[in-house]
Each structure stands twice: as C-alpha cells, then as structure tokens.
N, C-alpha and C positions, 0 to 999 in steps of 0.2 A: 765050582764055580771059576769059567773062563774068565781070563783078563786080558784086557786090550789096551795097548798106548797109541792113542791118536797123537799124529805131529804134524807141524803146518802153520805156517806164518809170516809175516810180512805186511799182509795185506788181508782184508774181509775175504778176498778170494780165494785165501789158504785157509780160511776158517770155516767156513760155513757149508762149503759140502763135507765135511767132517762131522758137523752136525747133524746133516742129511742122512747119516748111519745112526742115529743114536735113538731112535724109535725099534728099529731091529734090534739093536745091542741090549737095550733094556728087555726087549722083549724074551731074549732068551740069556736073560739075567748073566751078562756081561758085568764083571768090574770095570768102570772106565776109568782111562788115565790120560792126562792130556801132556806132551811136553812140549811147553814153547820158550819164545825169551822170557827175559827180567821184564822187560818194560813193551814189549809191542803190541797190538792192538790185540795179537789172539790171546792175550792174558787177560785185558778189559772184556772181553766177549763171553771167554770161556770161565769165567771167576764168577759171572752171572747165572752161570746155568747152576742146576742140580745135576747130581748123581753123574757129577764127572769131576775128579782131582788133578787139578793145575801141580804142575813142575816144572819151575823155572830154570834155565839151564845160561851158561854161558855163551853166545854167537858173535860173531860177525859178518859183516857184508862179503858176499863175492863181488867185485866189481869189475867190466870190463872197462875200467877207464880211471885215469890216473889220479890218486887221491894220497895224501900222508896216511890214512888210516889203513890203505892196504899196506903199510907195513907192521902196525901193530894188530890189523883183526886176526888174520892167521893164527895168532898166541890165544885168540880169545875163544878161537874155533878149535882148537887144541885142549882149551879147560872145557870150552861144552863139549867134547867126546869124551872129557875123564867124568865130566857131571854125569852123561848121558852112561857111562858105563856103570856108574856106582847106582843110578832107576833100574837099569836091567838085573841087576843082582838081588836089590831092593823090592823090585815089584815081581820081577819072575814072570813075564807078560807070557801070553800064548802065541800073541802075534801082534806087530806092528802095520800101522795103516797108517802111509806120509801122502801128504797132498803138495810137499814141495815146500819152496820157501827156503832162506839159506837158514834156518834155525835147525832145518829135517834132514841136513845133512851129519854131524855128530850122531845123530838119535840112529840113522838106519844103519851109519858104519858102525856103530855099539851093537845093535840087536844081531849085524851080522858077524860080530866077532863070538857074541854067546851061541849063536846058530839058532837064532829066532826069527822067525819066516819075517819078509815084511814082503807088503802088499803098497805099492804107489800107487797113483795116479798123476797123470799127465791133463791137464786142460787143454793146451794149446796145439797147435797141430804138430808143431816143433818143440821140443823138448828145452824149456828153460835151462840155465847153468848149472842150480842146485840141481833138479833132476837130470840132467847128464853127470854130473859128478855120483850121484847114488844109485843109478840104474844096475852098476855094479853089483849093488846089494840087494837087488831087488830078487825074490822069488816070484812076482809077480807085478808085471808093469800095467796097468790098466789106462788106456786111452778114450780122448770124449767124441775125437776125429776121425773116422777110418782110414785117414791119408796118412793119420800121425803111424801105423804100423809099419810103414815105408822106413823110418829111422831106427826100428826096436829090432831085436831078434824072434825069431817067430818062438823062441822055448818062454820068453817070457809077456810077449806082449799079447793083449786081448784087447780086442775093441769092445766097450763096455756102455759108453754114453756117458753123461755127469750124473753123478746123486744129485738128486732135487729136494729140495725141502717140503717134506708132508704138507707142512700147514698152509704153502701156497695153495693147494686143491681145495682149499675150505674157505676163499671168497666169497664174499656176500655182495651182488653188484646192485640188488635196491636197498641195502644197509649203506653204504656207499654213494649212490645217488642221493640218497636223503641227508647225509652227512655236508654233502658238496651241495645241495640244491643246486643240482644241476637239471635243463629241463630233459626233453628228449634225443638231443640233437645226438650222434654218433660221439663218442668220447676216446680222445688222442693221448696218451700217457709217452712223455716226455723225458727220458731219463738222461742226462750227461754225464754219471759218474758219480761216485762218492764224493768229486771234489767239487762236480760240474763242470761243463765246457763253456767256457766264454763264446768260442766261433757258434754254436749249436744257439746258445740263448738268444745272441745277437739275431740270426736267422729268423729266431721264430718269433722274435719280438717287433723285428721289423714287418711282420706279418698279419700282426695280430688280429686286426679289422679283419682282414678275408678269411684270415683261418676260425675268427669266433661266429663268423656267420655260418661256416659248415660245421663246427664242433664244438663241442664243451673240451677243455683242455686241463688236464692235471701236468701239470710242469714241477718234475723234480730238479732245482736247479743249483743246488750245490751251497754249501757254507759260503754265507754273507752277498748271495747272490740276487735278493728277493729284490724286484725292479719296482717303483712306484708306479701305480697304473691309477689314473685320474680318470679316466672312462667308465662308467657305469654299467654300460651296456656291455664291455669289456669285462670287466671284472666280475660281470654274473658268470661269465664262461671260461674265465681262465683262473685258475686255482694254483697259485706259488708254493712249495716247500723248500725248505733248504733240504730235506732227509725225512721218510718214515719210515717206521717199522713195523709197528703194530698192525697201521689200515694199511699194509701194502697189500696181502691178499685182496681184499676187496677192491682196491683201485686197480688189481690186475683183473679180477673179475669182471668189471664194469668194462674194462679197456675194450674198444673196437679194434685198434691200431696204436704202432708204438713207434716210436723214433727214439734210437740208440745207439750209443758207441756198441764197438762189437767184442767187449770182454767175454771169454767164453764162457762162464759160468751165467752171465746175466741170458745172452741171447740161446743158451739151451733151457734156460726155464721160461721165456715165451715160446722156445720149440714145444717144449710140453704142456703148455697151456693153449696152444696153437693161436698164436695171437700172432695175426701179420704185420712185419717189421719193414721198417725204413732201417738201414743200417749206415752208421757216419762212421768209421772206423778211425780211429786216431792213425795219422799219419808217420812214416817213417822219420821225420825229425824228431818225434816225439816219443819215437818208440820205437822197439828190435823191430814191428812191421808185423806183429802176432795176431794182431787184431785185423788186417789186411786180410791175411790169409784167412783168418776165421769167418770174415764178411765172405770173400769170395766161395769158402767151403759152400757156404749157405745159400749162397746168389746162385752155382751152380748146381744144387738137389731142391731149387723150386722154393726154397723157403722163405728167402727174403729179397728185398729191394735193399739194393746198395747205392751210394752215394757217397765217393770220393772226397773227402776233405778240403782237398783244395779246389775242388770243384764246384763248393757249399756256397751257395748265394743266396738271395732272399728268393728271386727267381725260380732259382734249381732245386731249391727245397718244395715249393708248392707245385710244383714239373712232377719231382718225385712222389708226392702225396698222391697226385693223379693216377699215378701207375699203381702204386699202393691199394687205391679204392676200386681200380679197375681190375688188378688182378685178384682181390682178396677172396675168392672162392675157388682159385687155382691153387694159392699158395696153403691155406686150410687144408686142400684136398692132399696136397704133398707132404705135411707136416703130419698129418691123418697116417700115412700111408707108413712113417718110418717108427720101427720096434725098438731102436733105442734114444729114443727121446728122453728117457730116463733111467739113468744107468745104477740107480738105487739097488733095486733087486737083482741085477747080476755083480754088481761088486759085492755084497754081503753073502751073494750065493759062495765066492770066492772066500770068504772070509770063514764064513763058515764049513767048508770044504776043507780050508786049512786047518783048521780048530776041531775037525772030525765031529761036525754038528750035522 
C-alpha cells in the first residue's frame, strides 16, 4: 500500500483542494495522512473526514509585518520541523502533497531531508510566502494559472489548474429550487468569502427591490451578517445564509450567475461548473493583491466580468450585472473551451507517476 502525506493550513483554501484528491487516493488504495497545525482550521476540517489520519505539529506564522511574535515563532517553526522529521521516519510516506500555508514549510523541508518526493500546488498567480520558501524542496510545483509559470523554474513548474471537489458536480437544481421555494426567475448566487464582505453585502442590499424583480437570490453573507427583511415580496426571492456546506452543490447547480470575491479556489470551481461570474476582488488595501491578479487573468481569458472594489456602488453593481447577462453565452463558451478547468486529473497523474502507479 502506498502512503501519502497531505499538508496545508491556515485557511479553508489550503485544505479543501487536498480533499479533492481523496477519491483518487482511496481508489488507488493510498494510506492517507495529514499534517497540520495543533489548532488551525485544517484540524477541524480533516478530523471530520474518514480514512485520513491527522497529525499535529508545532508551527509559527511567517509575517511580512512587525509583530512581537516574529521573535518567538521561528522557534515554533524549528519545533515543527523536528515534529515533521519524526513523522517522516514513523510514517515513511511515498510522497508528500503540499497545498501551502505556514504549516507546510517544515513538513516539506523534512520530506526533502529524507529524500521523499514533494509535490506542491500554488493557487494564486504569484507564489505566497510559504510556497516561496518551500519551492526549493519541491519535486514538482503545480500551478493554477498559466501566468504563474513565469515565476517558477521550468524543471519543476507544471500548469495543472486547480483540483475541484467531485461533490460539486453532483448538485441537484430542482432540489435546491424546491428547498428555497423559488419561482422560475433566474438565480443569482452571491458569495462574499467565509467571513462575508461588508461592501458587497451593502451594495446588494441597496438594490434588493430592483434585483428581486429580475432574480431569485441566494446570498452567502458571512457570520453575523444576516439582515432583517420586512418586505414579504423581497423575502420570497431573497434567501440569506451565513454559511452553507451540504447544500452548496445544489445551490451551484441552480445558479445562473455568481457574484463573488476572486479567491483562486472559488473562481476555479465556478470555472469548472461553467458559471458566468462577476468578480469583485479584494483591494490591495486589504490583501497582497493576489485576488486582483486572479480576476484580471479570468477577465483576459473571457471567463468573467470584473468590478474593482474601489468602483463598487449600488449603481455600478447593477450595470456590471447587465454586462454579465448580456455576455452570458460568450462567457460560457470561453469557459467550455478551457482544458484545465479541473486540475484533479493532472495532479493525481503526477502523484501516480511519482509513486510508480
């Protein structure tokens, strides 16, 4: 039996792509282990999964800004490296797959020390700090955007696309419409990220009366962001949720259009499902600018309409939605022609080759 260690953490985006590989790994009888932090989100997610054994290691955050913890966290990273080395000797994996995040750095370094092949995956256009540090240990570095190859050596870089969770393809639109009690109007799905987006929520809710005349709306607005709606006509067409999990494939299947931030994992799921999307990326004031680059790449390739956050107002939102409706068929045609919309097969092929499968 082959053994694989998956690693990645710090956000759900560093965990769910790992889980997209699980059906392939089980089919090929891999023994699956996961190395993550002692208390991060990856621990909560993975410990609910069957057939994956979770191993916590010490970890510290690699910050680009001043913090007193910058003086103590390097010792935690060193401790994590020691923990990871012990696990490599104990598990003896055939391969390590890393999705990035701070916890992955000591893990891939330990794998490299014991000459265990490391396959890393970078979601964004430019490598994050963790993957910049880790790429020297990688046997292969898979990238989601073709432009990302410009930042990686030809020896290890390969354009695969993003791994997509297989359950997203099994959504049932009729079941979702019945559950939400929607009429036959087109459905607009709005996603503001796991914490929600105040600016997107406000722009949408400023236009609810207009929007609900044209659309049924599913609004994933984030924790503690549910708004009180007193208009019964609006309430029939506007359904709010802090977060959904089990119903998400059905809601994707039902949706005709999506408004979203431009996180790489999310927009590649929309691409794989061929959903016309309006992207409102996080501004540079709130991020390192990776979502802006992601959105521009999708706009350039004809997959999305982009509205910059700085230009977001109730009126520009409506205008952008008009463009989205007008270009719907063109966007779907462009997405349909993409051969790397789902990177799961490409990535698992690389894993299989490294393991001699």
